[in-house]
C-alpha positions as CSV (number, residue, x, y, z in Angstrom):
1,M,-13.5,12.4,19.6
2,S,-13.3,8.6,20.0
3,K,-10.7,7.0,22.1
4,T,-8.1,4.4,21.2
5,V,-10.1,1.7,22.9
6,H,-13.0,2.4,20.5
7,R,-10.7,2.0,17.6
8,I,-9.4,-1.2,19.0
9,M,-13.0,-2.5,19.1
10,Q,-13.3,-1.4,15.4
11,L,-10.1,-3.3,14.7
12,I,-11.4,-6.4,16.5
13,S,-14.5,-6.3,14.4
14,A,-12.5,-5.8,11.2
15,L,-10.4,-8.8,12.1
16,Q,-13.6,-10.8,12.7
17,M,-12.5,-11.8,16.2
18,S,-14.1,-11.8,19.6
19,A,-12.6,-9.4,22.3
20,R,-11.5,-12.5,24.2
21,Q,-9.6,-13.9,21.1
22,F,-8.0,-10.5,20.6
23,D,-6.9,-10.3,24.3
24,I,-5.3,-13.8,24.0
25,S,-3.6,-12.9,20.7
26,I,-1.9,-9.8,22.2
27,G,-1.2,-11.4,25.6
28,T,-3.5,-9.3,27.8
29,A,-5.6,-10.5,30.6
30,N,-9.0,-12.1,29.7
31,G,-11.6,-9.3,29.4
32,Y,-9.0,-6.5,29.3
33,I,-10.3,-4.8,26.2
34,L,-14.0,-5.1,27.2
35,R,-13.1,-3.6,30.7
36,M,-11.3,-0.7,29.1
37,Q,-14.3,-0.1,26.8
38,K,-16.8,-0.3,29.6
39,N,-14.9,2.2,31.7
40,N,-14.1,4.4,28.7
41,A,-10.5,4.1,29.9
42,S,-7.2,4.8,28.2
43,V,-5.2,1.9,26.8
44,G,-1.6,1.8,27.8
45,S,1.3,2.2,25.4
46,D,2.4,-1.3,26.2
47,V,-0.9,-2.7,24.8
48,I,-0.6,-0.5,21.7
49,E,2.9,-1.9,21.2
50,R,1.6,-5.4,21.6
51,I,-1.1,-4.8,19.0
52,V,1.2,-3.3,16.4
53,K,3.7,-6.2,17.1
54,E,1.1,-8.8,16.6
55,Y,-0.8,-7.1,13.8
56,P,1.9,-5.2,11.8
57,Q,-0.7,-4.4,9.1
58,V,-2.5,-2.0,11.5
59,N,-1.8,1.7,10.9
60,L,-0.3,3.0,14.2
61,I,-1.3,6.6,13.4
62,W,-4.9,5.5,12.9
63,L,-4.8,3.4,16.1
64,I,-3.6,6.4,18.2
65,T,-5.3,9.4,16.5
66,G,-8.0,8.0,14.3
67,K,-6.5,9.6,11.2
68,G,-5.9,7.7,8.0
69,D,-6.8,4.2,7.2
70,M,-7.1,1.3,9.6
71,F,-4.6,-0.8,7.7
72,I,-1.4,0.0,6.0
73,E,-1.3,-0.7,2.3
74,D,1.8,-2.2,0.9
75,K,2.7,-0.1,-2.1
76,P,5.4,-1.3,-4.4
77,K,8.2,1.1,-4.8
78,P,8.4,2.6,-8.2
79,I,11.1,1.3,-10.5
80,V,13.4,4.1,-11.6
81,R,14.5,3.6,-15.2
82,S,17.0,5.6,-17.2
83,K,15.9,7.6,-20.3
84,K,17.7,5.0,-22.5
85,Q,15.8,2.1,-20.8
86,I,12.4,3.9,-21.3
87,E,13.2,4.7,-25.0
88,A,14.2,1.1,-25.6
89,Y,11.0,-0.2,-23.9
90,I,8.8,2.1,-26.0
91,D,10.7,1.1,-29.2
92,D,10.3,-2.6,-28.4
93,K,6.5,-2.1,-27.8
94,L,6.1,-0.1,-30.9
95,K,8.0,-2.6,-33.0
96,S,5.9,-5.5,-31.7
97,K,2.7,-3.7,-32.6
98,W,3.5,-2.4,-36.0
99,S,2.7,-4.3,-39.2
100,D,5.4,-4.9,-41.9
101,E,3.7,-2.2,-44.0
102,K,4.1,0.4,-41.2
103,K,7.7,-0.6,-40.7
104,A,8.4,-0.2,-44.4
105,L,6.7,3.2,-44.5
106,L,8.7,4.3,-41.5
107,N,11.9,3.2,-43.1
108,E,11.0,5.2,-46.3
109,I,10.3,8.3,-44.2
110,L,13.6,7.9,-42.3
111,I,15.5,7.6,-45.6
112,E,13.8,10.8,-46.9
113,I,14.7,12.6,-43.7
114,E,18.3,11.5,-43.9
115,S,18.5,12.6,-47.5
116,V,17.1,16.0,-46.7
117,K,19.6,16.4,-43.9
118,K,22.5,15.7,-46.2
119,K,21.5,18.5,-48.6
């Protein structure tokens, strides 16, 4: 099982930075990450907090456990529409696609349906 420090090195590579640039960006001492890697040491929670604060696109679960993707995907929240809105949307799309002949045929069919209902 790889340690957090190894995932940090993967992150640094993905960000196309040097370890020194990364140390500076998160405010740790020069050579901190490389020292942690060389000693196969654990990274403190304060450093993890700094990483997530500086790089909010990093998936914290991945950083700590290695599970999931390295980066968080911003997924737009689905728009919730009422049944009426959906029907109106479909109707508008159908109307814009239909030719005049199809509209006339549909109207004839609707008239026939209405006349059958009345009987």
